[in-house]
Backbone as a printed PyTorch tensor [residue, N CA C, xyz], in Angstrom:
tensor([[[159.2060, 219.8350, 179.6570],
         [160.4500, 219.2560, 179.1940],
         [161.3400, 220.3580, 178.6320]],

        [[162.5540, 220.4350, 179.1340],
         [163.4950, 221.4660, 178.6990],
         [163.9750, 221.1870, 177.2790]],

        [[164.0390, 222.2370, 176.4910],
         [164.5590, 222.0930, 175.1300],
         [165.8330, 222.9260, 175.0220]],

        [[166.8280, 222.4620, 175.7410],
         [168.1520, 223.0750, 175.7560],
         [169.1600, 222.0560, 175.2630]],

        [[170.2140, 222.5490, 174.6430],
         [171.2930, 221.6520, 174.2120],
         [172.5620, 222.4620, 174.0720]],

        [[173.6730, 221.7730, 174.1510],
         [174.9590, 222.4320, 173.9330],
         [175.8910, 221.4600, 173.2230]],

        [[176.7850, 222.0280, 172.4530],
         [177.7850, 221.2480, 171.7380],
         [179.1010, 222.0090, 171.7700]],

        [[180.1720, 221.2620, 172.0140],
         [181.5370, 221.7720, 171.9020],
         [182.1720, 221.0080, 170.7590]],

        [[182.6770, 221.7140, 169.7470],
         [183.2850, 221.0460, 168.5890],
         [184.6460, 221.6740, 168.3220]],

        [[185.6830, 220.8610, 168.4320],
         [187.0470, 221.3260, 168.1890],
         [187.6490, 220.5540, 167.0250]],

        [[188.1280, 221.2920, 166.0310],
         [188.8400, 220.6880, 164.9100],
         [190.1540, 221.4530, 164.7360]],

        [[190.9280, 221.0850, 163.7400],
         [192.1610, 221.8180, 163.4540],
         [191.8720, 223.1770, 162.8280]],

        [[190.6150, 223.3970, 162.4200],
         [190.2430, 224.6530, 161.7620],
         [189.4310, 225.5900, 162.6450]],

        [[188.5980, 225.0210, 163.5160],
         [187.7490, 225.8460, 164.3820],
         [187.5880, 225.2210, 165.7580]],

        [[187.3200, 226.0840, 166.7310],
         [186.9310, 225.6520, 168.0690],
         [185.6230, 226.3820, 168.3750]],

        [[184.5470, 225.6140, 168.5370],
         [183.2140, 226.2060, 168.6850],
         [182.5530, 225.6930, 169.9520]],

        [[181.9660, 226.6370, 170.6960],
         [181.1500, 226.3160, 171.8560],
         [179.7840, 226.9600, 171.6490]],

        [[178.7200, 226.1500, 171.7130],
         [177.3680, 226.6550, 171.4920],
         [176.4320, 226.1160, 172.5540]],

        [[175.7370, 227.0340, 173.2340],
         [174.6630, 226.6730, 174.1610],
         [173.3780, 227.2870, 173.6090]],

        [[172.3120, 226.4880, 173.6050],
         [171.0540, 226.8970, 172.9780],
         [169.8680, 226.5690, 173.8720]],

        [[168.9400, 227.5100, 173.9710],
         [167.6540, 227.2750, 174.6200],
         [166.5760, 227.6790, 173.6220]],

        [[165.8790, 226.6860, 173.0750],
         [164.8260, 226.9690, 172.0900],
         [163.7040, 227.7910, 172.7090]],

        [[163.3990, 227.5380, 173.9690],
         [162.2990, 228.2400, 174.6350],
         [162.8200, 229.4370, 175.4140]],

        [[163.6220, 230.2410, 174.7590],
         [164.2340, 231.3870, 175.4130],
         [163.4930, 232.6810, 175.1540]],

        [[164.2380, 233.7760, 175.2770],
         [163.6590, 235.1060, 175.1040],
         [164.3600, 235.9040, 174.0060]],

        [[165.3360, 235.2810, 173.3290],
         [166.0610, 235.9850, 172.2770],
         [167.3580, 236.6070, 172.7540]],

        [[167.8510, 236.1450, 173.8920],
         [169.1070, 236.6610, 174.4380],
         [170.2800, 236.0020, 173.7080]],

        [[171.2720, 236.8010, 173.3060],
         [172.4060, 236.2130, 172.5860],
         [173.7330, 236.8030, 173.0460]],

        [[174.7380, 235.9460, 173.0210],
         [176.1320, 236.3090, 173.2480],
         [176.9030, 235.5920, 172.1600]],

        [[177.2640, 236.3170, 171.0990],
         [177.8110, 235.6970, 169.8950],
         [179.1240, 236.3570, 169.5100]],

        [[180.1410, 235.5270, 169.2880],
         [181.4400, 236.0170, 168.8610],
         [182.0490, 235.0160, 167.8920]],

        [[182.1300, 235.4030, 166.6140],
         [182.6770, 234.5150, 165.5850],
         [183.9450, 235.0700, 164.9500]],

        [[184.2660, 236.3300, 165.2120],
         [185.3850, 236.9800, 164.5360],
         [184.9880, 237.6120, 163.2190]],

        [[183.7000, 237.4670, 162.8480],
         [183.1690, 238.0400, 161.6010],
         [181.9970, 238.9510, 161.9590]],

        [[182.2200, 240.2570, 162.0390],
         [181.2000, 241.1660, 162.5640],
         [179.8350, 241.0900, 161.8700]],

        [[179.7990, 241.0620, 160.5480],
         [178.4910, 241.0120, 159.8820],
         [177.8040, 239.6780, 160.1500]],

        [[178.5520, 238.6090, 160.1840],
         [177.9920, 237.2980, 160.4880],
         [177.4300, 237.2700, 161.9100]],

        [[178.1470, 237.8720, 162.8660],
         [177.6200, 237.9940, 164.2320],
         [176.2600, 238.6860, 164.2050]],

        [[176.1740, 239.7710, 163.4350],
         [174.9330, 240.5430, 163.3240],
         [173.7990, 239.6660, 162.7880]],

        [[174.0790, 238.8310, 161.8020],
         [173.0560, 237.9560, 161.2320],
         [172.6520, 236.8550, 162.2160]],

        [[173.6110, 236.2890, 162.9220],
         [173.2900, 235.2590, 163.9060],
         [172.4770, 235.8400, 165.0670]],

        [[172.7220, 237.0970, 165.4040],
         [171.9100, 237.7720, 166.4210],
         [170.4640, 237.9080, 165.9560]],

        [[170.2540, 238.0590, 164.6460],
         [168.8970, 238.1240, 164.1070],
         [168.1750, 236.7920, 164.3330]],

        [[168.9010, 235.6840, 164.1640],
         [168.2890, 234.3740, 164.4210],
         [167.8400, 234.2850, 165.8690]],

        [[168.7290, 234.6360, 166.7870],
         [168.3990, 234.5810, 168.2080],
         [167.1900, 235.4560, 168.5300]],

        [[167.2190, 236.6890, 168.0860],
         [166.1600, 237.6520, 168.4070],
         [164.8120, 237.2360, 167.8390]],

        [[164.7910, 236.8850, 166.5510],
         [163.5040, 236.6560, 165.8840],
         [162.9840, 235.2340, 166.0420]],

        [[163.8480, 234.2810, 166.3680],
         [163.3780, 232.9370, 166.7170],
         [163.0700, 232.8460, 168.2150]],

        [[163.5330, 233.8390, 168.9750],
         [163.4300, 233.8660, 170.4330],
         [164.1960, 232.7020, 171.0630]],

        [[165.3240, 232.3650, 170.4330],
         [166.2420, 231.3650, 170.9720],
         [167.3060, 232.0910, 171.7930]],

        [[167.6390, 231.5640, 172.9540],
         [168.8060, 232.0490, 173.6810],
         [170.0200, 231.3200, 173.1060]],

        [[170.9890, 232.0810, 172.6300],
         [172.1700, 231.4990, 172.0000],
         [173.4270, 232.1020, 172.6030]],

        [[174.2960, 231.2210, 173.0780],
         [175.6330, 231.6260, 173.4860],
         [176.5940, 230.8870, 172.5690]],

        [[177.3190, 231.6400, 171.7530],
         [178.1730, 231.0430, 170.7250],
         [179.5300, 231.7300, 170.7130]],

        [[180.5620, 230.9210, 170.8070],
         [181.9200, 231.4390, 170.6840],
         [182.6760, 230.5570, 169.7020]],

        [[183.3150, 231.1970, 168.7320],
         [184.0830, 230.4540, 167.7430],
         [185.4430, 231.1080, 167.5490]],

        [[186.4750, 230.2760, 167.5900],
         [187.8160, 230.6860, 167.1920],
         [188.1550, 229.8940, 165.9400]],

        [[188.2240, 230.5980, 164.8080],
         [188.4670, 229.9250, 163.5390],
         [189.7270, 230.4120, 162.8630]],

        [[190.1360, 229.7060, 161.8450],
         [191.3410, 230.0650, 161.0970],
         [191.0170, 231.1460, 160.0570]],

        [[190.6030, 232.3030, 160.5480],
         [190.2090, 233.4040, 159.6710],
         [191.3750, 233.9530, 158.8630]],

        [[192.5920, 233.6710, 159.3110],
         [193.7450, 234.0970, 158.5220],
         [193.8290, 233.3050, 157.2070]],

        [[193.1840, 232.1420, 157.1740],
         [193.1190, 231.3360, 155.9480],
         [191.9420, 231.7870, 155.0980]],

        [[190.7320, 231.8320, 155.7340],
         [189.5030, 232.0820, 154.9880],
         [188.3440, 232.1170, 155.9820]],

        [[187.2270, 232.6780, 155.5770],
         [186.0270, 232.6800, 156.4210],
         [185.2650, 231.3620, 156.3410]],

        [[185.5410, 230.5940, 155.3200],
         [184.7410, 229.4170, 154.9830],
         [184.6030, 228.4220, 156.1300]],

        [[185.7020, 228.0410, 156.7650],
         [185.6440, 227.0310, 157.8240],
         [184.7870, 227.5040, 158.9950]],

        [[184.9360, 228.7620, 159.3680],
         [184.1590, 229.3120, 160.4850],
         [182.6730, 229.2650, 160.1770]],

        [[182.2830, 229.7270, 158.9990],
         [180.8600, 229.7830, 158.6310],
         [180.2740, 228.3790, 158.5350]],

        [[180.9730, 227.4970, 157.8440],
         [180.4780, 226.1270, 157.6760],
         [180.3570, 225.4020, 159.0120]],

        [[181.3770, 225.5030, 159.8530],
         [181.3680, 224.7660, 161.1110],
         [180.3210, 225.3010, 162.0800]],

        [[180.0760, 226.6030, 162.0660],
         [179.0060, 227.1610, 162.9020],
         [177.6550, 226.6370, 162.4310]],

        [[177.4480, 226.5630, 161.1230],
         [176.1930, 226.0230, 160.5840],
         [176.0070, 224.5710, 161.0070]],

        [[177.0860, 223.7940, 160.9350],
         [177.0330, 222.3930, 161.3450],
         [176.6250, 222.2810, 162.8120]],

        [[177.2940, 223.0430, 163.6650],
         [177.0210, 222.9750, 165.1010],
         [175.6200, 223.4990, 165.4240]],

        [[175.1880, 224.5700, 164.7700],
         [173.8390, 225.1040, 165.0180],
         [172.7780, 224.0820, 164.6120]],

        [[172.9390, 223.4620, 163.4510],
         [171.9850, 222.4450, 163.0160],
         [171.9370, 221.2590, 163.9600]],

        [[173.1010, 220.7830, 164.3820],
         [173.1670, 219.6470, 165.3080],
         [172.5470, 219.9950, 166.6520]],

        [[172.8070, 221.2100, 167.1360],
         [172.3130, 221.6070, 168.4540],
         [170.7990, 221.7570, 168.4550]],

        [[170.2490, 222.3470, 167.4030],
         [168.7890, 222.4510, 167.3090],
         [168.1670, 221.0630, 167.2280]],

        [[168.7500, 220.1830, 166.4170],
         [168.2430, 218.8170, 166.3400],
         [168.2720, 218.1130, 167.6890]],

        [[169.3420, 218.3000, 168.4220],
         [169.4810, 217.7060, 169.7560],
         [168.4330, 218.2670, 170.7200]],

        [[168.2120, 219.5790, 170.6680],
         [167.2370, 220.2170, 171.5580],
         [165.8050, 219.7810, 171.2340]],

        [[165.5220, 219.4920, 169.9630],
         [164.1720, 219.0700, 169.5700],
         [163.8640, 217.6360, 169.9780]],

        [[164.9030, 216.8460, 170.1910],
         [164.6910, 215.4610, 170.6160],
         [163.8880, 214.6830, 169.5850]],

        [[162.8080, 214.0200, 170.0420],
         [162.0110, 213.2010, 169.1260],
         [160.9690, 214.0250, 168.3610]],

        [[160.9520, 215.3330, 168.5940],
         [160.0920, 216.2890, 167.8810],
         [158.6090, 216.1680, 168.2190]],

        [[158.2880, 215.4470, 169.2630],
         [156.8780, 215.3190, 169.6430],
         [156.2960, 216.6750, 170.0380]],

        [[155.1040, 216.9490, 169.5470],
         [154.3690, 218.1550, 169.9050],
         [154.7290, 219.3990, 169.1230]],

        [[155.7650, 219.3290, 168.2710],
         [156.1500, 220.5390, 167.5400],
         [155.2460, 220.7610, 166.3340]],

        [[155.2360, 221.9790, 165.8650],
         [154.4800, 222.3340, 164.6760],
         [155.0600, 221.6550, 163.4330]],

        [[156.3640, 221.4630, 163.4060],
         [157.1550, 220.8190, 162.3500],
         [157.4090, 221.7330, 161.1650]],

        [[156.3910, 222.3810, 160.6390],
         [156.5180, 223.2660, 159.4860],
         [156.5930, 224.7190, 159.9440]],

        [[157.3520, 225.5180, 159.2210],
         [157.4020, 226.9430, 159.4780],
         [157.6310, 227.6880, 158.1870]],

        [[157.0100, 228.8360, 158.0630],
         [157.2240, 229.6540, 156.8680],
         [157.0540, 231.1200, 157.2340]],

        [[157.6990, 231.9700, 156.4610],
         [157.6280, 233.4110, 156.7080],
         [157.8550, 234.1570, 155.4050]],

        [[157.0660, 235.1900, 155.2000],
         [157.3010, 236.1670, 154.1420],
         [157.6040, 237.4700, 154.8580]],

        [[158.8080, 238.0020, 154.6420],
         [159.2560, 239.1400, 155.4320],
         [159.7850, 240.2610, 154.5430]],

        [[159.2010, 241.4520, 154.6690],
         [159.7160, 242.5990, 153.9180],
         [160.7890, 243.3390, 154.6990]],

        [[161.7740, 243.8200, 153.9960],
         [162.7450, 244.7480, 154.5790],
         [163.0240, 245.8060, 153.5260]],

        [[162.3420, 246.9150, 153.6620],
         [162.4110, 247.9910, 152.6810],
         [162.0910, 247.4500, 151.2820]],

        [[163.0180, 247.5210, 150.3500],
         [162.7470, 247.1000, 148.9790],
         [162.8170, 245.5890, 148.7860]],

        [[163.2860, 244.8630, 149.7950],
         [163.4950, 243.4190, 149.6720],
         [162.3470, 242.6380, 150.3130]],

        [[162.0380, 241.5100, 149.6990],
         [161.0320, 240.6040, 150.2300],
         [161.6350, 239.1980, 150.2490]],

        [[161.7660, 238.6500, 151.4440],
         [162.3290, 237.3060, 151.6080],
         [161.2150, 236.3220, 151.9180]],

        [[161.3530, 235.1180, 151.3810],
         [160.4220, 234.0290, 151.6530],
         [161.2260, 232.8100, 152.0940]],

        [[160.8210, 232.2470, 153.2250],
         [161.4940, 231.0630, 153.7580],
         [160.4340, 230.0690, 154.2020]],

        [[160.6350, 228.7970, 153.8280],
         [159.7810, 227.7070, 154.3000],
         [160.6830, 226.5630, 154.7340]],

        [[160.3300, 225.9370, 155.8560],
         [161.1330, 224.8120, 156.3220],
         [160.2530, 223.7360, 156.9410]],

        [[160.8080, 222.5380, 156.9730],
         [160.1090, 221.3710, 157.4830],
         [161.1300, 220.4840, 158.1880]],

        [[160.9270, 220.2650, 159.4810],
         [161.8060, 219.3580, 160.2330],
         [161.3710, 217.9150, 159.9720]],

        [[161.5570, 217.4960, 158.7500],
         [161.0680, 216.2120, 158.2530],
         [162.0070, 215.0540, 158.5420]],

        [[163.2460, 215.3530, 158.9020],
         [164.2560, 214.3150, 159.0100],
         [164.9490, 214.0520, 157.6850]],

        [[164.5460, 214.8000, 156.6420],
         [165.1320, 214.6490, 155.3040],
         [165.6780, 215.9960, 154.8540]],

        [[167.0020, 216.1520, 154.8190],
         [167.5600, 217.4320, 154.3860],
         [167.3360, 217.6610, 152.8900]],

        [[166.9480, 218.8740, 152.5730],
         [166.8150, 219.3180, 151.1840],
         [166.9420, 220.8220, 151.2100]],

        [[167.6190, 221.3840, 150.2270],
         [167.8790, 222.8180, 150.2380],
         [167.6120, 223.4090, 148.8600]],

        [[166.7900, 224.4560, 148.8330],
         [166.4800, 225.1810, 147.5980],
         [166.8000, 226.6550, 147.8330]],

        [[167.5900, 227.2450, 146.9510],
         [168.1230, 228.6030, 147.1250],
         [167.8680, 229.4000, 145.8510]],

        [[166.9710, 230.3670, 145.9180],
         [166.6920, 231.2540, 144.7920],
         [167.1040, 232.6730, 145.2010]],

        [[168.4050, 232.8880, 145.2300],
         [168.9500, 234.1680, 145.6920],
         [170.0960, 234.5780, 144.7840]],

        [[170.0650, 235.8160, 144.3370],
         [171.1990, 236.4130, 143.6410],
         [171.5240, 237.7200, 144.3460]],

        [[172.6560, 237.7410, 145.0310],
         [173.0520, 238.9540, 145.7400],
         [173.5550, 240.0000, 144.7510]],

        [[173.3340, 241.2470, 145.0810],
         [173.6890, 242.3450, 144.1770],
         [175.1540, 242.7540, 144.2890]],

        [[175.8520, 242.2540, 145.3190],
         [177.2960, 242.4820, 145.4590],
         [177.9450, 241.2170, 145.9810]],

        [[179.2520, 241.1310, 145.8480],
         [179.9840, 239.9520, 146.3030],
         [180.2910, 239.9610, 147.7890]],

        [[180.2380, 241.1340, 148.4080],
         [180.4940, 241.2450, 149.8430],
         [179.4790, 242.1740, 150.4730]],

        [[179.2290, 241.9520, 151.7620],
         [178.4660, 242.9020, 152.5650],
         [179.3300, 243.1600, 153.7880]],

        [[179.7020, 244.4190, 153.9730],
         [180.7690, 244.7220, 154.9210],
         [182.0300, 244.0900, 154.3560]],

        [[182.6070, 243.1620, 155.1010],
         [183.7570, 242.3970, 154.5980],
         [183.3840, 240.9260, 154.4060]],

        [[182.1020, 240.6130, 154.5050],
         [181.6500, 239.2280, 154.4790],
         [181.2830, 238.7920, 153.0620]],

        [[181.8430, 237.6820, 152.5600],
         [181.5310, 237.2000, 151.2120],
         [180.1010, 236.6370, 151.1510]],

        [[179.2860, 237.1920, 150.2750],
         [177.8860, 236.7730, 150.1980],
         [177.7310, 235.3260, 149.7280]],

        [[178.7340, 234.7890, 149.0230],
         [178.6420, 233.3970, 148.5640],
         [178.5400, 232.4160, 149.7280]],

        [[178.9760, 232.8290, 150.9130],
         [178.9630, 231.9290, 152.0650],
         [177.5910, 231.7810, 152.7080]],

        [[176.6580, 232.6790, 152.3770],
         [175.3240, 232.5530, 152.9660],
         [174.6390, 231.2680, 152.5130]],

        [[174.6960, 230.9730, 151.2180],
         [174.0870, 229.7320, 150.7210],
         [174.7360, 228.5300, 151.3930]],

        [[176.0430, 228.5670, 151.5460],
         [176.7550, 227.4460, 152.1730],
         [176.3460, 227.2910, 153.6320]],

        [[176.1460, 228.4030, 154.3320],
         [175.6990, 228.3620, 155.7220],
         [174.3490, 227.6550, 155.8300]],

        [[173.3860, 228.1010, 155.0340],
         [172.0410, 227.5420, 155.1420],
         [171.9800, 226.0900, 154.6490]],

        [[172.7480, 225.7570, 153.6200],
         [172.8000, 224.3670, 153.1410],
         [173.3920, 223.4560, 154.2130]],

        [[174.4680, 223.8870, 154.8430],
         [175.0920, 223.0880, 155.9040],
         [174.1520, 222.9380, 157.0910]],

        [[173.4210, 223.9990, 157.4150],
         [172.4330, 223.9210, 158.4950],
         [171.3690, 222.8870, 158.1530]],

        [[170.8170, 222.9670, 156.9510],
         [169.7760, 222.0430, 156.5080],
         [170.2520, 220.5910, 156.6010]],

        [[171.4700, 220.3410, 156.1600],
         [172.0220, 218.9850, 156.2140],
         [172.0820, 218.4630, 157.6420]],

        [[172.5630, 219.2880, 158.5670],
         [172.7830, 218.8340, 159.9400],
         [171.5060, 218.8060, 160.7720]],

        [[170.5920, 219.7460, 160.5160],
         [169.3200, 219.7680, 161.2460],
         [168.3320, 218.7790, 160.6370]],

        [[168.7020, 218.2290, 159.4750],
         [167.8460, 217.2880, 158.7520],
         [166.4760, 217.8980, 158.4790]],

        [[166.5410, 219.1050, 157.9000],
         [165.2990, 219.7930, 157.5630],
         [165.2930, 220.1790, 156.0940]],

        [[164.1040, 220.3590, 155.5890],
         [163.8450, 220.8330, 154.2480],
         [163.8220, 222.3570, 154.3370]],

        [[164.5940, 223.0520, 153.5260],
         [164.7110, 224.5090, 153.6410],
         [164.6910, 225.1530, 152.2690]],

        [[163.7040, 226.0210, 152.0470],
         [163.5610, 226.7630, 150.7930],
         [163.6950, 228.2490, 151.1020]],

        [[164.5260, 228.9500, 150.3280],
         [164.7890, 230.3580, 150.5920],
         [164.8350, 231.1570, 149.2930]],

        [[164.2390, 232.3510, 149.3230],
         [164.2990, 233.2390, 148.1750],
         [164.2280, 234.6890, 148.6440]],

        [[164.8510, 235.5810, 147.8860],
         [164.7440, 237.0160, 148.1410],
         [164.9280, 237.7340, 146.8140]],

        [[164.2270, 238.8330, 146.6480],
         [164.3580, 239.6060, 145.4130],
         [165.6140, 240.4780, 145.4480]],

        [[165.8730, 241.1560, 144.3550],
         [167.0480, 242.0190, 144.2380],
         [166.8660, 243.2850, 145.0790]],

        [[167.9930, 243.8140, 145.5490],
         [167.9430, 245.0390, 146.3340],
         [169.2780, 245.2780, 147.0030]],

        [[169.2890, 246.1410, 147.9820],
         [170.4840, 246.3970, 148.7730],
         [170.9460, 245.0870, 149.4120]],

        [[172.2200, 244.7590, 149.2690],
         [172.7010, 243.4430, 149.6980],
         [172.5580, 243.2400, 151.2070]],

        [[172.7190, 244.2910, 151.9870],
         [172.5080, 244.1810, 153.4320],
         [171.0520, 243.8220, 153.7130]],

        [[170.1350, 244.4860, 153.0170],
         [168.7160, 244.1980, 153.2020],
         [168.3730, 242.7880, 152.7450]],

        [[168.9720, 242.3400, 151.6460],
         [168.7320, 240.9740, 151.1670],
         [169.1270, 239.9600, 152.2380]],

        [[170.3300, 240.0840, 152.7560],
         [170.8330, 239.1370, 153.7510],
         [170.0210, 239.1920, 155.0360]],

        [[169.7720, 240.3920, 155.5230],
         [169.0630, 240.5140, 156.7960],
         [167.6290, 240.0270, 156.6900]],

        [[166.9810, 240.2950, 155.5690],
         [165.6130, 239.7960, 155.3740],
         [165.6000, 238.2700, 155.3790]],

        [[166.5900, 237.6540, 154.7370],
         [166.6680, 236.1880, 154.7230],
         [166.8630, 235.6290, 156.1260]],

        [[167.7680, 236.2090, 156.8930],
         [168.0310, 235.6940, 158.2380],
         [166.8320, 235.9020, 159.1650]],

        [[166.1730, 237.0400, 159.0560],
         [164.9980, 237.2830, 159.8990],
         [163.8530, 236.3480, 159.5260]],

        [[163.6290, 236.1600, 158.2210],
         [162.5730, 235.2500, 157.7810],
         [162.8860, 233.8190, 158.2070]],

        [[164.1450, 233.4200, 158.0820],
         [164.5760, 232.0990, 158.5320],
         [164.2940, 231.9270, 160.0260]],

        [[164.6390, 232.9230, 160.8120],
         [164.4310, 232.8550, 162.2600],
         [162.9570, 232.7110, 162.6060]],

        [[162.1170, 233.4760, 161.9410],
         [160.6810, 233.4310, 162.2450],
         [160.0480, 232.1220, 161.7740]],

        [[160.5460, 231.5780, 160.6720],
         [160.0870, 230.2600, 160.2280],
         [160.5160, 229.1930, 161.2350]],

        [[161.7370, 229.3060, 161.7420],
         [162.2200, 228.3950, 162.7900],
         [161.3040, 228.4390, 164.0090]],

        [[160.9940, 229.6560, 164.4440],
         [160.1620, 229.8280, 165.6360],
         [158.8260, 229.1110, 165.4690]],

        [[158.2360, 229.2730, 164.2920],
         [156.9500, 228.6370, 164.0280],
         [157.0780, 227.1160, 163.9850]],

        [[158.1400, 226.6130, 163.3610],
         [158.3070, 225.1620, 163.2010],
         [158.5500, 224.4510, 164.5320]],

        [[159.2600, 225.0900, 165.4460],
         [159.5700, 224.4350, 166.7250],
         [158.5140, 224.6930, 167.7920]],

        [[157.5090, 225.5140, 167.4590],
         [156.4510, 225.8000, 168.4330],
         [155.8050, 224.5020, 168.9030]],

        [[155.6130, 224.4070, 170.2090],
         [155.0290, 223.2070, 170.7920],
         [153.7590, 223.5850, 171.5380]],

        [[152.6620, 222.9970, 171.1420],
         [151.4000, 223.2530, 171.8240],
         [151.4310, 222.6290, 173.2100]],

        [[151.0390, 223.3710, 174.2400],
         [151.0690, 222.8230, 175.5980],
         [150.2390, 221.5450, 175.7000]],

        [[150.8350, 220.5220, 176.2730],
         [150.1320, 219.2550, 176.4600],
         [150.1060, 218.3520, 175.2400]],

        [[150.6080, 218.8170, 174.1170],
         [150.6080, 218.0090, 172.9020],
         [151.8890, 217.1770, 172.8470]],

        [[151.7440, 215.8650, 172.7600],
         [152.8920, 214.9720, 172.6610],
         [152.8320, 214.1350, 171.3890]],

        [[151.9530, 214.5510, 170.4670],
         [151.8240, 213.8290, 169.2060],
         [153.0390, 214.0620, 168.3260]],

        [[153.3590, 213.0810, 167.5270],
         [154.4030, 213.2160, 166.5340],
         [153.7460, 213.7030, 165.2500]],

        [[154.2050, 214.8490, 164.6900],
         [153.5270, 215.4160, 163.5220],
         [153.8950, 214.6940, 162.2220]],

        [[153.5800, 213.4050, 162.1800],
         [153.8580, 212.5990, 160.9830],
         [152.9880, 211.3600, 160.9950]],

        [[152.4270, 211.0010, 159.8310],
         [151.6640, 209.7620, 159.7350],
         [152.5770, 208.5460, 159.6850]],

        [[153.8820, 208.7680, 159.4840],
         [154.8340, 207.6540, 159.4540],
         [155.1540, 207.1250, 160.8490]],

        [[154.9400, 207.9770, 161.8420],
         [155.2650, 207.5760, 163.2100],
         [156.6990, 207.8530, 163.5990]],

        [[157.4410, 208.5060, 162.7130],
         [158.8350, 208.8490, 163.0150],
         [159.2380, 210.0550, 162.1780]],

        [[160.0920, 210.8980, 162.7380],
         [160.6490, 212.0400, 161.9850],
         [162.1620, 211.9790, 162.1170]]])
């Protein structure tokens, strides 16, 4: 069963096109108008081994906020769509990932119940030209739309390392959570629904 999905979302603030293959090889074509954000989204593709084609035209002359939030919304919705009824998936994923002086921890659960816990204090307000305050908003919006439980933490250090460690750990936790055992069609819940 193919686990591919795509979404086109056009608003007065952003125009987003996203094609996703969960069972990919980590190939990405990403253009958001925000170079550091592109770099972080490429980490998701590479380390989750998702094929992602993403193009966004946003009102960056106003602010980065709409672009970041709307991409998170579309990414969460697209992953949820690709997972379908979630039969056979691992459901849970977690990763502890070091990046030089930084150690990131991410745990997630595709439970159908969004919840977000963020224990992160960035050491600067920007990385490159990207406002670090938007990272929490990105992951919270993703959690809401993917209907997953998401816990994230990273220690103090170089802000680039903090952000990249979080995105890589998130990607690897995603990879583990969506893993599907061949021939397994069980729903990973005693409730009978996720």
